[in-house]
Backbone as a ProteinNet text record, in pm:
[ID]
protein_1_A
[PRIMARY]
MRKLMLLLVVFSTMLLSACSLLEGANKTVEYVDQATTHVNYVANFAEQAPQMIKAAATDPEIKQKLEDQLLALKQEVEQFNLIEAPKLAKDIHQQLVDKNQALLQEIDKVVQNGHVALDQLQNSQLVTTITDITSLLNRIQQLGL
[TERTIARY]
5268.9	5314.3	5217.5	5170.2	5077.6	4946.3	4899.8	4776.7	4795	4912.3	4941.7	4940.8	5000.1	5000.3	4858.1	4780.6	4641.7	4562.5	4583.4	4517.1	4557.3	4683.8	4734	4672.3	4659.6	4598.6	4451.2	4380.4	4238	4222	4304.7	4297.9	4327.8	4429.1	4465.1	4351.5	4289.4	4176.7	4061.5	4033.2	3924.5	3957.3	4081.4	4123.4	4111.8	4153.5	4141.7	3995.6	3911.1	3768.1	3707.9	3747.3	3696.6	3743.1	3867.2	3918.6	3843.1	3816.5	3742.4	3601.4	3538.7	3404.1	3404.2	3504.3	3515.6	3539.4	3622.4	3648.4	3519.6	3441.1	3313.4	3218.5	3215.3	3129.5	3174.8	3306	3358.3	3322.9	3333.5	3299.6	3151.2	3068.1	2924.5	2892.9	2954.6	2932.4	2979.8	3093.9	3145.3	3048.6	2996.6	2901	2774.6	2725.4	2605.1	2627.8	2744.3	2777	2777.2	2840.8	2847.1	2707.9	2629.1	2496.1	2404.3	2414.6	2332.7	2368.5	2496.7	2541.2	2487.8	2495.3	2445.6	2295.6	2219.1	2073.1	2038.1	2106.9	2080.9	2114.6	2222.1	2259.8	2149.5	2101.5	1995.2	1867.3	1835.6	1714.5	1722.4	1839.4	1856.1	1829.9	1876.8	1849.9	1699.1	1630.9	1486.2	1409.6	1458.7	1393.1	1407.5	1523.8	1551.9	1498.9	1485.4	1454.4	1325.1	1211.5	1087.6	1095.8	1152.7	1165.3	1263.8	1372.8	1472.2	1415.9	1335.6	1276.7	1187.1	1105.7	1017.3	1098	1198.3	1278.3	1366.2	1408.3	1497.5	1430.7	1298.8	1226.7	1248.6	1275.1	1289.9	1427.7	1509.4	1639.5	1750.3	1830.5	1936.6	2042.4	2066.7	2164.4	2116	1990.4	1933.8	1927.6	1899.1	1898.7	2037.8	2140.6	2278.3	2310.2	2266.1	2288.6	2217.6	2098	2022.4	2095.4	2145.7	2222.9	2345.5	2416.2	2535.5	2500.8	2391	2351.1	2306.3	2238.8	2199.6	2321.4	2419.4	2541.4	2620.7	2622	2688.3	2613.3	2481.4	2400.4	2430.8	2439.9	2470.7	2606.6	2704.7	2838.6	2835.9	2764.1	2751.6	2691.1	2584.7	2516.5	2610	2679.4	2771.1	2882.7	2935	3040.9	2989.2	2869.9	2814.1	2791.8	2747.3	2720.8	2846.2	2963.6	3089.6	3136.1	3072.3	3111.1	3084	3177.1	3155.8	3098.2	2979.4	2910.9	2957.1	2957.3	2988.5	2876	2904.8	2807.9	2672.6	2674.1	2550.4	2462.7	2523.3	2450.6	2430.1	2465.2	2457.9	2318.3	2215.7	2078.9	2033.5	2052.2	2009.1	2091.7	2219.4	2303.3	2253.9	2218.6	2168.8	2039.1	1953.3	1830.1	1863.5	1961.2	2003	2060.7	2143.7	2203.2	2094.1	1995.6	1885.7	1809	1779.7	1707.3	1795.7	1924.5	2017.7	2023.9	2018	2018	1894.1	1780.5	1658	1674.4	1739	1763.6	1856.2	1959.5	2050.2	1976.3	1885.1	1805.6	1719	1660.7	1578.6	1664.9	1781.8	1871.6	1910.4	1942.1	1979.6	1865.1	1742.5	1626.9	1613.9	1651.2	1628.5	1752.3	1869.1	1991.8	2036.2	2032.7	2070.3	2183	2294.2	2412.8	2459.4	2447.2	2492.3	2396.2	2278.4	2180.8	2049.1	1983.6	1856.9	1743.9	1661.7	1538.7	1429.2	1398.7	1307.8	1170.9	1116.9	984.7	988.2	1095.5	1106.5	1132.3	1206.8	1234.9	1106.9	1021.5	896.1	805.2	813.1	726.9	796.4	916.3	992.1	951.5	1001	978.7	1098.1	1178.3	1301	1274.6	1183.7	1156.8	1094.8	1009.6	950	1058.1	1150.4	1260.9	1346.3	1370.2	1447.9	1372.4	1242.4	1161.8	1176.8	1182.3	1205.2	1339.9	1439.6	1573.3	1571.9	1511.1	1511	1428.7	1336.8	1256.6	1342.3	1461.7	1551.5	1636.6	1629.1	1717.4	1703.8	1581.7	1563.9	1630.1	1614.1	1675.6	1827.9	1880.6	2026.3	2075.7	2007.3	2050.9	2038.6	1946.3	1932.5	2051.3	2122.3	2241.2	2350.2	2356	2461.3	2436.6	2320.9	2290.7	2362.5
-495.5	-617.8	-731.9	-735.3	-840.9	-831.2	-708	-686.4	-729.5	-702.6	-741.3	-893.6	-962.2	-1108.9	-1163.8	-1106	-1149.4	-1125	-1010.3	-977.5	-1075.3	-1108.9	-1204.2	-1343.4	-1387	-1516.7	-1516.3	-1409.6	-1399.4	-1399.2	-1321.4	-1314.6	-1450.2	-1518.5	-1650.8	-1751	-1745.7	-1835.2	-1808.7	-1681.6	-1646.7	-1693.4	-1677.9	-1718.4	-1869.6	-1944.2	-2089.9	-2133.6	-2066.2	-2098.9	-2074.1	-1964.1	-1931.5	-2035.2	-2078.2	-2181.2	-2312.1	-2347	-2469.4	-2461.1	-2346.5	-2325.7	-2334.9	-2274.9	-2279.1	-2422	-2496	-2635.4	-2718.4	-2694.1	-2764.6	-2731.6	-2606.3	-2564.8	-2630.6	-2637.3	-2701.5	-2850.3	-2916.4	-3058.3	-3079.3	-2987.9	-2998.9	-2981.5	-2882.9	-2860.1	-2981.1	-3036.3	-3155.6	-3272.9	-3289	-3397	-3376.8	-3253.3	-3224.9	-3263.8	-3231.6	-3269	-3420.8	-3492.2	-3638.2	-3699.4	-3651.5	-3707.5	-3676.8	-3556.8	-3520.1	-3606.8	-3628	-3714.3	-3856.2	-3904.1	-4039	-4050	-3957	-3961.8	-3951.1	-3864.6	-3852.2	-3981.4	-4048.2	-4175.6	-4279.5	-4287	-4381.6	-4346.3	-4217.6	-4172.5	-4202.8	-4184.9	-4215.3	-4362.9	-4448	-4590.3	-4615.2	-4552.7	-4572.9	-4527.1	-4422.5	-4373.9	-4473.5	-4536.4	-4628.6	-4769.6	-4807	-4945.7	-5000.3	-4930.4	-4991	-5032.5	-4947.1	-4981.1	-5095.3	-5093	-5199.6	-5333.4	-5333.3	-5458	-5519.9	-5435.7	-5485.8	-5541.6	-5466.7	-5508.3	-5629.4	-5642.1	-5752.2	-5887.9	-5890.1	-6016.9	-6082.2	-5999.6	-6053.6	-6030.1	-5948.1	-5914	-5947.1	-6050.9	-6090.4	-5981.7	-5898.7	-5791	-5688.6	-5654.9	-5558.6	-5620.2	-5749	-5815.9	-5809.8	-5831.9	-5823.1	-5680.8	-5584	-5443.4	-5410.7	-5461.5	-5441.5	-5503.6	-5624.5	-5690.3	-5607.2	-5559.6	-5478.3	-5350.4	-5287.9	-5163.7	-5188.5	-5299.2	-5332.1	-5357.4	-5427.4	-5453.4	-5324.4	-5236	-5106	-5021.3	-5028	-4956.5	-5007.1	-5137.6	-5196.8	-5147	-5145.6	-5099.3	-4951.6	-4870.3	-4726.9	-4707.4	-4780.5	-4768.5	-4810	-4920.3	-4967.5	-4866	-4805.9	-4706.7	-4580.6	-4537.6	-4417.7	-4439.6	-4558	-4585.6	-4575.3	-4585.4	-4577.3	-4433.6	-4336.9	-4196.9	-4153.3	-4076.7	-4019.2	-3879	-3859.9	-3732.5	-3632.6	-3503.8	-3401.9	-3394.3	-3333.3	-3327.6	-3273.5	-3170.2	-3107.3	-3201.6	-3300.6	-3390.3	-3530	-3551.7	-3686.6	-3747.4	-3670.8	-3724.2	-3762.3	-3673	-3701.5	-3815.4	-3820.7	-3929.6	-4064.1	-4068.1	-4192.8	-4235.8	-4140.3	-4173.4	-4230.2	-4169.1	-4219.7	-4359.8	-4382.4	-4514.4	-4618.1	-4583	-4675.7	-4710.6	-4609.1	-4632.9	-4709.6	-4679.6	-4754	-4901	-4929.2	-5068.8	-5142	-5072.5	-5132.5	-5158.5	-5065.5	-5082.1	-5201.1	-5214.5	-5328.9	-5460.8	-5464.6	-5586	-5616.8	-5513	-5533.2	-5584.4	-5527.9	-5573.6	-5719.3	-5753.9	-5892.2	-5990.4	-5944.7	-6031.6	-6062.6	-5965.9	-5983.7	-6029.7	-6018.6	-6065.9	-6192.6	-6301	-6430	-6488.8	-6517.3	-6570.6	-6479.4	-6349.1	-6252.9	-6231.2	-6292.7	-6278.6	-6225.5	-6144.2	-6084.7	-6184.5	-6199.1	-6276.6	-6176.2	-6170.9	-6067.2	-6069.5	-6188.2	-6195.2	-6134.5	-6156.9	-6097.9	-5947.8	-5904.4	-5762	-5685.5	-5744.2	-5678.3	-5662.3	-5754.3	-5751	-5691.9	-5640.7	-5591.1	-5447.9	-5406.2	-5269.9	-5180.1	-5220.2	-5148.9	-5002.7	-4977.8	-4840.3	-4759.2	-4820.5	-4752.7	-4713.4	-4801.4	-4773.8	-4659.6	-4658.5	-4549.9	-4418	-4420.1	-4299.3	-4245.2	-4334.2	-4292	-4221.8	-4273	-4212.8	-4074.8	-4064.5	-3936	-3830.5	-3873	-3775.3	-3696	-3743.3	-3673.9	-3566.3	-3556.6	-3466.9	-3321.3	-3272.3	-3132	-3105	-3196.9	-3178.7	-3179.1	-3261.9	-3266.8	-3134.5	-3084.4	-2960.4	-2840.1	-2843.8	-2734.1	-2727.6	-2837.7	-2838.4	-2748.9	-2737.8	-2661.3	-2512.1	-2469.8	-2325.7	-2249.7
8828.3	8766.4	8795.8	8917.7	8957.9	8880.8	8860.7	8784.6	8639.2	8586.4	8449	8433.3	8528.3	8524.9	8536.4	8626.7	8643.5	8515.2	8455.1	8330	8219.3	8215.5	8116.5	8136.9	8260.7	8291.5	8250.6	8283.2	8246.9	8095.3	8028.3	7882.3	7819.2	7869.5	7817.2	7836.9	7952.8	7981.5	7885.9	7862.5	7769.9	7628.8	7589.9	7456.4	7438.9	7539.1	7533.2	7529.9	7605.1	7604.9	7467.5	7406	7272.5	7171.2	7182.2	7090.7	7108.7	7232.7	7261.4	7205	7220.1	7167.5	7016	6953.4	6808	6759.4	6830.9	6794.8	6804.4	6908	6923.4	6809.5	6770	6658.6	6528.7	6508	6386.8	6383.2	6497.2	6503.6	6476	6524.8	6501.8	6353.6	6291	6147.4	6067.2	6104	6035.5	6052.8	6172.6	6196.7	6113.9	6108.7	6029.6	5884.1	5831.1	5692.4	5675.4	5768	5759.1	5771.7	5866.2	5888	5769.8	5715.4	5599.2	5479.3	5456.5	5347.4	5366.8	5489.5	5521.4	5493.3	5543.9	5525.6	5377.5	5304.4	5160.5	5086.3	5125.1	5063.9	5085	5207.4	5241	5165	5158.6	5088.8	4938.9	4879.5	4736.9	4709.6	4799.1	4782.5	4786.9	4881.4	4896.1	4772.2	4707.3	4585.7	4470.8	4461.1	4350.7	4376.1	4500.2	4536.5	4476.1	4484.7	4433	4285.7	4202.4	4060.8	4040.6	4114.6	4101.8	4147.4	4251.1	4302	4195.1	4132.1	4025.9	3909.6	3866.8	3751.9	3784.1	3908.7	3947.6	3934.5	3939.3	3927.5	3790.8	3690	3554.7	3493.7	3558.1	3501.9	3602.4	3573.5	3666.9	3690.1	3589	3606.9	3708.6	3700.5	3795.8	3934.9	3941.4	4071.7	4134.1	4053.4	4104	4149	4071.2	4106.8	4238.6	4255.6	4379.1	4497.8	4478.6	4584.8	4621.6	4519.6	4543.2	4619.4	4580.7	4647.1	4791.4	4814.5	4951.5	5040.2	4986.5	5062.9	5086.6	4986.4	5002.8	5105.9	5104.1	5203	5343.4	5356.7	5486.2	5536	5447.8	5485.8	5524.3	5450.2	5481	5619.5	5648.6	5777.6	5891	5872.3	5976.7	6002.3	5896.5	5912.1	5980.7	5942.5	6005.1	6154.5	6190.8	6331.9	6418.2	6358.2	6432.6	6457.9	6392.5	6409	6552.7	6605.7	6738.8	6720.7	6770.3	6754.1	6859.9	6825	6925.6	7029.1	7142.3	7252.1	7207.2	7125.8	7081.6	6999.4	6936.4	6846.7	6904.6	7029.5	7088.5	7078.5	7112.5	7111.8	6971.3	6876.9	6739.8	6681.3	6716.1	6666.3	6721	6846.9	6904.6	6836.5	6804.2	6730.7	6593.1	6526.6	6395.9	6406.7	6506.4	6525.2	6552.2	6634	6662.7	6535	6455.1	6329.7	6230.5	6232.2	6146.6	6187	6314.9	6361.7	6309.3	6311.7	6257.3	6107.2	6037.1	5894.2	5869.1	5949.5	5935.1	5955.5	6050.4	6072.8	5951.6	5891.8	5772	5656.3	5640.7	5533.3	5556.4	5680	5710.7	5684.5	5698.5	5670.3	5521.5	5437.5	5293.6	5217.8	5278.8	5214.5	5287.2	5212.4	5270.6	5187.6	5254.4	5186.9	5073.6	5093.1	4993.4	4878.5	4883.1	4774.4	4828.8	4747.3	4786.7	4766.4	4867.7	4856.1	4818.2	4689	4638.8	4705.5	4729.3	4791.9	4932.3	5005.7	5139.2	5130.9	5030.6	5013.5	4981.8	4896.9	4861.7	4983	5076.2	5193.9	5317.1	5299.8	5415.2	5451	5564.9	5613.3	5580.4	5483.4	5450	5415.4	5325	5282.3	5395.9	5474.3	5589.7	5690.3	5714.7	5806.8	5752.8	5623.7	5562.7	5575.2	5560.2	5577.5	5719.1	5817	5955.6	5969.7	5900.6	5905.9	5840.7	5724.4	5653.3	5726.1	5811.8	5886.8	5985.5	6015.4	6108.3	6039.8	5908.1	5834	5878.6	5897.2	5938.4	6072.6	6167.3	6298.8	6289.3	6201.7	6182.6	6127.6	6026.4	5961.9	6055.8	6148.7	6245	6339.5	6358.2	6443.7	6386.2	6254.6	6189.5	6187.9	6232.4	6229.2	6335.7
[MASK]
+++++++++++++++++++++++++++++++++++++++++++++++++++++++++++++++++++++++++++++++++++++++++++++++++++++++++++++++++++++++++++++++++++++++++++++++++

């Protein structure tokens, strides 16, 4: 009887450990999905930005659209920074948050009183900062393997 109880305790412990491991893996996969979506969102903005900046100089509608997209980008970045990363992703998440903070500073430089200062946007490091963020995509995706 004593051996049976000991066996049951050992089995239960192993089962709980496996569940904990599985939960950690699920959280990591979920984080990879969120981080990949975030990086792709930022990258899409960077792809569209140069053409929009040029067109915004002469088209008020495009300038408004650019302002809206910059504000939406800022909100996306701020929300992503609030995500709690699983242990396996802590380092990469901190790198993303650091790069996101730099991006937020760039956005704040070019958006004044809710309006884009086109001359400052053209001379900003916004796209370069976004490139730094997208360079982390491969490392993020490797977490999900």
